[in-house]
C-alpha positions as a Markdown table, in Angstrom:
| # | Residue | x | y | z |
|---|---|---|---|---|
| 1 | Unk | 22.1 | 8.0 | -228.7 |
| 2 | Unk | 24.2 | 6.5 | -231.6 |
| 3 | Unk | 23.9 | 3.3 | -233.3 |
| 4 | Unk | 26.0 | 0.6 | -231.3 |
| 5 | Unk | 27.4 | -1.1 | -234.6 |
| 6 | Unk | 28.5 | 1.3 | -237.2 |
| 7 | Unk | 30.3 | 0.2 | -240.4 |
| 8 | Unk | 31.3 | 3.2 | -242.2 |
| 9 | Unk | 32.6 | 1.4 | -245.2 |
| 10 | Unk | 29.4 | -0.6 | -245.6 |
| 11 | Unk | 27.3 | 2.6 | -245.3 |
| 12 | Unk | 29.4 | 4.3 | -247.8 |
| 13 | Unk | 28.7 | 1.5 | -250.3 |
| 14 | Unk | 25.0 | 1.6 | -249.5 |
| 15 | Unk | 24.8 | 5.3 | -250.1 |
| 16 | Unk | 27.0 | 5.8 | -253.2 |
| 17 | Unk | 24.2 | 5.0 | -255.7 |
| 18 | Unk | 21.6 | 7.1 | -254.4 |
| 19 | Unk | 24.1 | 10.0 | -254.1 |
| 20 | Unk | 25.1 | 9.5 | -257.7 |
| 21 | Unk | 21.5 | 9.5 | -258.8 |
| 22 | Unk | 20.8 | 12.8 | -256.9 |
| 23 | Unk | 23.8 | 14.3 | -258.5 |
| 24 | Unk | 22.6 | 13.3 | -262.0 |
| 25 | Unk | 19.2 | 14.6 | -261.4 |
| 26 | Unk | 20.6 | 18.0 | -260.3 |
| 27 | Unk | 22.9 | 18.2 | -263.3 |
| 28 | Unk | 20.1 | 17.4 | -265.6 |
| 29 | Unk | 17.8 | 20.1 | -264.1 |
| 30 | Unk | 20.7 | 22.6 | -264.3 |
| 31 | Unk | 21.3 | 21.8 | -268.0 |
| 32 | Unk | 17.6 | 22.0 | -268.8 |
| 33 | Unk | 17.4 | 25.4 | -266.9 |
| 34 | Unk | 20.2 | 26.7 | -268.7 |
| 35 | Unk | 18.6 | 25.5 | -272.1 |
| 36 | Unk | 15.3 | 27.1 | -271.0 |
| 37 | Unk | 16.7 | 30.4 | -270.2 |
| 38 | Unk | 18.8 | 30.6 | -273.4 |
| 39 | Unk | 15.8 | 29.7 | -275.5 |
| 40 | Unk | 13.8 | 32.5 | -273.9 |
| 41 | Unk | 16.7 | 35.1 | -274.4 |
| 42 | Unk | 16.9 | 34.0 | -278.0 |
| 43 | Unk | 13.2 | 34.4 | -278.8 |
| 44 | Unk | 12.8 | 37.7 | -276.9 |
| 45 | Unk | 9.5 | 39.4 | -276.4 |
| 46 | Unk | 8.7 | 40.5 | -280.0 |
| 47 | Unk | 5.3 | 40.1 | -281.4 |
| 48 | Unk | 5.1 | 37.7 | -284.4 |
| 49 | Unk | 3.0 | 39.8 | -286.6 |
| 50 | Unk | 2.9 | 43.6 | -285.5 |
| 51 | Unk | 0.2 | 45.8 | -286.9 |
| 52 | Unk | 2.3 | 49.0 | -286.2 |
| 53 | Unk | 6.1 | 49.5 | -286.1 |
| 54 | Unk | 7.5 | 52.4 | -284.0 |
| 55 | Unk | 10.5 | 54.0 | -285.8 |
| 56 | Unk | 13.5 | 54.0 | -283.4 |
| 57 | Unk | 14.7 | 57.3 | -284.8 |
| 58 | Unk | 11.7 | 59.6 | -284.8 |
| 59 | Unk | 9.2 | 57.6 | -282.4 |
| 60 | Unk | 6.6 | 57.8 | -285.0 |
| 61 | Unk | 4.1 | 54.9 | -285.6 |
| 62 | Unk | 4.4 | 53.3 | -289.2 |
| 63 | Unk | 1.8 | 51.1 | -290.7 |
| 64 | Unk | 2.9 | 47.6 | -291.8 |
| 65 | Unk | 2.1 | 46.9 | -295.4 |
């Protein structure tokens, strides 16, 4: 059964604030996720201080001095 007295304009006013709040939270989460993925891509997966470096041309291991 539906509600006997529905006032669409009043319900629109009541729901405007929560809907805007949810949209702000979603936009913040998307922005933070993009920042996080960008930061991961920038830093990469390289070790900070490797003991051995592989020469890309020959494939031989070289000691770090």
